[in-house]
N, C-alpha and C positions, 0 to 999 in steps of 0.2 A: 612366635608361638612356641612356648616352652614344652608343650605336650606332657605336662606333669600328670595328666590323667592316666597315661600309660604307666607311669611309675606307681601311681595309686592302685591301678588294677594289679600290677605285679605284687605289691605288697599285700593287697587284699586277698589274692589267691594263696599267698604264702601263709597268712594268718589263718585262712580257712583250713588249710592242710594241717597246720599245727594243732588247732583246736580239735579237729576231727580225730587225729591220732591220739591226742591227750585224753579226750573223753573215752575212747575205746580201750586205751591201755589199762585204765583202772577199773574196768567193770568187774564186779564180783567181790570187791573189798567188803569185809564184814567186820573187821576189828582193826586195832591200831597196829598189830603185827603185819598185816597186809598193807594197810594204808601208808605206814611210816618206813617199813624196811622191805616191802615187796615179798614177804615170806622168804627172804634170803634166797632168791631163786632167779637173779638176773645175771646174765653172762658177764664175765669180767671185762670183755672188750667194750660192752655197752657202758659199764661202770667207768671205765677209763675215759671214754668220750664225754660222759656226764661231768666227771671231775674237770676236764679241760674247759667244758662250756661253763661250768660254774666259776672257774678261776677268772675267765676273760669277760669282764663286764664291758658295757658300752664305754665306760671311762677308759678302760684299757685299749679298746679298739680304736678310739680316737686319740687317747692321751699318749700311749706309747709311741706312735708315729711323731707326736709332738716332741717327745724327748729326742728322737733321732733327728728331727728338724732343728731343734735348739742346739744340740751338742755335735751333730754331724760325725758321730762315731758310735761304736757298739759298746761303750763301757757300761751302759745300763744292763746289758746282757750278763755282766759278770754275776749279778744277783742270782741268776739261774743255777750257778754252781751250788749255792746254798740250799736251793729248792730240791736238788737231787740228793744231797747229803742228808737233809732233813727227812726226806721220804724213806730213805734207808733206815734211819733211826726209828721213825714212826712204825715202819713195818716190823721192826724187830721188837719194839717195846710196847707199843700202844694197842695195835689191832687185836692180837690174841686175847688179851684179858677182856676186851669189850665183847668178843664172841663168847668167852668162857662164862661171863656173867650174863649173857643174853640180854644186854641192855637194848632198849629202844631209844631212849634219850641217854646220851653218854654221861649226863650229870647223875643218873642213877647209880653209876659206879661210885661216885663220890659219896653218895648216901650210904652205900654198903661199906665202903672203906673207912669213912670218917663219921658220917652222921648227917642228919637232915639239914642242919644249918649250913654246912659247907655246900651241899647240894643246892639249897635255895639261893645262896649268895652267888654261886657260879651260874646258875640258870638266869637269875636276874641280870647278872653282868652281860651274858650272852644276848638276851632279849633286847636290852637297851642298846648295846653296841651295835648288833646286827641291824636293828630297825633304823638307827641313825645313819649307819654307813650305807645300807642298801637304799634308803630313801634319798639320800644325797646323790648317789650315783644315777638315780633315775633322771635327775636333772640333765645329765650329759646326753642321755639317749635323745632328747627332744631338740638338741641343737640343730640337727639337720632339718627338722620340720620348720623351724623358724626361718632358717636360710631359704628353704624351699618356698615358703609362703612369701617371703620378700621377693624372691626371684619371679614368682607367678604374678604378684601384684605390681612389680616394677617400682616399688618404693620401699623405704626403710619403715619399720614399725616403731611406733612410740613405745617407751619403756613398759607402760602398763599393758599395752597390746601384747608385747612380747610375753609378759607373765601370764596373761590369759591364754595364749597359745600353749605355753608350757603346761599349764594346769589342765587344759583339755586334752593335750596329747598324753600327759601322764595318767589321767584318769582312764582314757580309752585303753592304752597299752596294759595298765594294771588290771582292769576289769577282764580283759581278754585272757591274760595270764592266769589270774585268780580263778576264772571259770573252770579251766581244765585241771589246775592244780588242786582245787577244792574237791572236785568230783573224782579225779584219777589217782590222787596221792603220788607217792614216790615213783610208781611205775610210769605214770604220765610224765613225770619230771625227767626220768632217765631217758625214755624213749624219745621225747621231743628234744631233749638235749642232744641226742645223737644226730637228729636231723639238723638242729641248729649249728652244731659244731661243723658238720659237713659243709653247710652254706658259708659259715664264717671262714673256713680254710679256703674254700673256692673263691669268695670275694677277695680275700687277702691275695691270693695268687694272681687274680685278674688285675688287681690294682698295681701290682708290681709290673706285669706285662704291659699294661696301659701306659704307665709312667715312663718305662724304658722306650716305648714307641714314640711318645711325645718329646722326649729329650733328643736333641740333635746328636747323632753318633752313639746313642744309647749308653751302654756301660762305659765305653771309653770317654764319652762326653762327660759323664758324671765324674770319672776319676780326674779329668782335667780341671773341673771346677772345684772338687774337694781335694785341694792340695796343701791345706794347712798342716802344721806340725802335729796336731792331734786328730786330724781327720782320719776316719777309718780305724782308729786305735781300739783295742779290745780290753787291755789290762791297764789299770791305773793303781799303782801301789800307794799313792797318796803320801809319799815321802818327800820332804823338802830339806835339801842340804843346809846345814848350819842352824836349823831350828831347834836342835836339842831333842832329847828323848821326850820330855813332857809336851814340848811344842809339837812334835810330830803325833803323839798320841791324841792331843787335843784337836789337831787338824784332821786326823782320821775319824774321830768321833763326830766332827762337825761336817764331814763330807758324806754325800749320798752314795757315790758309785766308786768304791775302791775295792781291791782284792780282798782286803780285810773285812769289809762289809759284806762281801760275798761269801767268805768262808765262815764268819762268825755271825754277824748280824742277820744275814738272810737266812742262815740255818735255824736260828731261834725263832725268827718270824714265821717261817713255814711250819716249823714244829707246832707253833701255836695255832695258825689258821687251819692246818690239816690234821692236827691231833686233838685239839680241845674245842673246836668250833663245831656245834651240831650241824651247821649248814654243810660243811664239807665231809665230816665223818659219816653222816647218815647215809650217803650214797655208798660209801665203802662197806657198810653193814649190810647192803643189799645183795652182795656177792655170796656165792653158795657156801663158801668156808673161808677161813682166814688166809689160806694159801692163795686162793683166787683174788681176795681182796688186796693182799700184798702185791700181787702181780700187776693189778690195775693201777695201783698207786705209784709204783716205781716207774712203770712204763709211761705214765702220764708226766712224770717229772722229766724223763728223757725227751718226750715230745715237746715239752716246754722250750727247750733250748733252741731248736730251729725255728719254732714259732715266734719267740721274742726276737730273734735275729731278723726275721721277716718283717715284723712290725717296724723295727728300727731302720730297715733298708727302705721301707716305704717313706719314712720321715726324711731320710737322707736324699731320696729321689725327689721328694717334694721341694727340698731346699735347692737342689739343683735346677728344678723347674721354675721356682719363683724367685729365689735369692732375695728375699725380703725379710730381714731380721724382725723378730717380734710379731710375726703374723699370727693372729688368733685362730686356733682350730684349723690348721692348714689342710688336714685330711678331709674334714667335713667340707670345707670350701671347695676342694677339688672335686669331690663327689657331686655336689650341688650344682656347680658351675661349668664343669668341663667334661663330664660324661654324658653320652647321648641318652635320650629317653629310653626307657626299658632296661638298659644296662644300669643306669642310675638307680632304677627301681630295685634291681637285684642287690645293689650295694646298700640301699636303704634297708632292704629286708635283712641283709647281713648285719647291720647295726642294730635292728630290732631283735635279731636272733640272739646276739650277745646280751642285749638288755634283758630279754625274756628268759634266757637261760639262767642268768644269775638271779633274776627276780623269782622265778618259779622255785628254785632251790631254797632261797631265802624264806619265802612264804611257807613251804612245806616244813622247813626246819623250825621257824618260828612257832608254827602251829603245833608241831610235835612236842617241842620243849615245853610250851605253855600247857598243853594237855597232859602230858606225862608228869611234869614237875610241879604243876600248880592245880590244874582241875582235878586230877585223880587223887592227889594227896591232901589238898587243902580246901578246895572249893566244894567238891562233891565226892568224898571218899565212898566207895561202894557203888559207884555208877556202873550200869551195865555196859557191855561191849558196844551196843547200839547208841547208848548215850555218849560214851566216850568218843566214838567215831563222828557222831554228830557234832560234838564240841570242837573236834579237830577241824571239820569242814567249815563250821561258822567262824572259828577263830582265823582260818586262812582268809576269809573275806574281811574280817575286822582288821587283821594286820595289813592287808592290801590298802584299805582306806587310810590307815596310819602313814604308810609309805607315801601315798599320794600327797598327803598333808605336808610331810617332811620335804619331799621333792619340790613342791610348790613353794614352800617357805625358803628353800635354798635358792630358787630362782628369783624370788622377790629380793632376798638379801643380796644377791650377786648383781642383779640388774638395777634395782632402785636405790639400794643403800651402798652399792659398790663395796660391800664388806668382803674381807678375805675369810669367810667362813669355811670355804671348801677345804683348805689345808687342815683346818682344825678337825672338822667332821670326818674327812676321808682318813685322817691319821688317828681316829679315835682307837683303832685296834692297838696302836702302839702304847696308848695310855692304860688299856685294861687287860689286854691278852697276856701280858707277862705274868699278871696275878694268876690268871687261869692256868697258864702252863706250869708255873712254879708249884702250885697245889697238885696238879695231875702227876708231875714228876716225883714228888714226894710219895704219893700213893703208889706209883708203879715201880719205883726204883728201891723203895724201902718196905719193910714189913711191919714195923712197930713205931714209925715216927709220924708225927702230925697229929693234931687234935682239933676238935671244933673251935675252941677259943684260940688256939694257936694259928689256925688257918685263916680265920677272919682277921686277926691282927697282921699276919704276914701279907694277906692280900691288900689290906689297907696301905701298909708301908711300901709295898711294891708300886702302888698307884702314886703315892706321894713322891717317891724317889723319881719316877719317870716324869711326872708333872714339873718338878723343880728342875731337873736337868734338861728338859726339852723347852723350858721357858713358857709353859702353858699359861702361867699367871700374866705374862706380858702379852701373850696373844689375845687373851680374854679382855685385858685391859684396853688393848688397841681396838678390839671389836666393839667395845662399849663406848670408846671415845675416839671415833674416827677423825674428828676435827683436830686431835692433837698429833696425828701422824705427820702433818706437814712440816712441823719444826722438831720432830723426835729424832735426834742424832744418836743419842745414847739410849740404852734400854730404859724403859719407863719405870720398871720396878726393880726389885733386888735381882742383880745378875753380876756377880764379881768377875772381873776380867780373867782370872786364872781358871775359872770353872768352865768346862766345855758345855756348849749348848748342843746336845746330842741330836743328830738327824734321825729320820724315821727308820732306817735299817737297824739302828742300835737300841731303839726304845724298848721293844719286847725283851731283848737280851738283859737290859738293866733291870726291868721289872721281875723277870724270871729269877735272876740271881738274888735279888733282895728277898723275894717271896719264899724261894726255896730254902735259902739260909736261915731265915727267921722261922719257917715252919718246922725245920729240922730240930729246933731247940725243944720241941714238945713231943711227948710220948703218947702213942695211941693207947686209950684205956683198954684193959683186957676184955671188958664186956663188948666193945665194939669189934674187936678182933673175932670174938666168937660169932657175932652177927654175920660177918662176911664168911666165915668157915661154914656156918650152918646153911647159908644160901647156896654155896657151891655144892655142899653135900646133897641138898635138895634137888639141884639141877642135874646132878649125876644120875639120879633115878627117875628124872621126869623127861619124857620125850619132847623134842622141839616142837612148838605149836605149828600146825600146818592146816590152814582152814580154807585154802583156795587151790583148786587144781589148775587154775589158769596160770600159765607160766609166763607168756609174753604175747605180744601182738604179732610176732613174726612167725 
């Protein structure tokens, strides 16, 4: 008797609590200022928790332990160095201008600084990238449900049966999340994120305690098993003696977890994801002023370091427990097969918490960007506050359905076609966000450089550079011709031996450098400079909108 009904009851109780809090949090919203940025009246510590919850998706909750399991060391955690450095740069360069211009969608800033075409291109890039990435990550959250169903039935599922369960699970999880997100807006997102982050941290701590208890001699037993030369290592310079200068540069660019990737690649990546992504920046804009926003951002980065170490420690403990190379989703397997009923349900809820936390933020950001950057400016200019708010809520539901379709398609491609689509889609940020970051840096670091035509050219060249250096053409070719993989020893398309194939920590850095350097060649027209100045002059004599006396649910 697996007693999975106990786990189901635990999860149902958790979902009921989250929906209740989310629906209550957003009561009283009457316009986009309240719906999207909570009247800028959310405490910094709640914002910090929301940033952490948004960062850690179900893919991270289950995937980061997989990195520890596969590598049996902490080198993945080096990337956290860059996340802290990037947050310091974002705090000093990005946040105050966003507050000064009182933007709701951060792409409004690009419109004021450069013009509408740059804003439209950036917003479109965000909408497509975020929808693909968030939809794909939903697939990971349903892994434990498939395992749990197989455990309850006592038999393995056929491939199409697995796809059906994935589709049903994603639809249910997304509908629940979309319900409170559409009604409650950003306040529902932040306050439910706080609950979800707390559950996630508690689940992670319990997993470490449980694994140490199951391993003979606990910590000492793990140390005796993990005795290899690279086990427990933290720093990897990625330097090979005798390889020469270019050989080592090529090796570093082709490696995922080195100190150089942490100091440079991860810094650029976090600057893009936390400085130019509406998903992440939007919650920062809910703090009461830019000082509080900076505090929440930097402290969330410091909290990332022990959090990543704990995820990797779980993976290393799992390796000590199983010692089976290549085991698929070891953390999910441990939760489903080895934890007792009830406790297993709490871990299930922890996984759903990470999925719902990142999903709710994505839905709110997608709806905000669509409404501010497209509905108000192109689809229905002059719409009333009530009409704009209604559009934001309905677009939340529409994007939820789009993400379900993407997540189900990912499950089908993975299970039925055995396609390696996940590395492509999960890495889509690397292909596009360098272009976003490059344009934002031109706007924020210079006063008279960058133009509409120059920015669009620069963003296009940034994407092309990353696609060529990362081998996207070969990845897509292999995806479309899976039968050719069996006898593919050399690259299928153009890929000279001397040219490095950059790994994901470096892709945004490459795109940023190319975009930034190209955009600098163009000068901002004088008329556009006057638009930005006139906007700031107008804001200087206009009070900040404040339409709701409701501060929080606490």
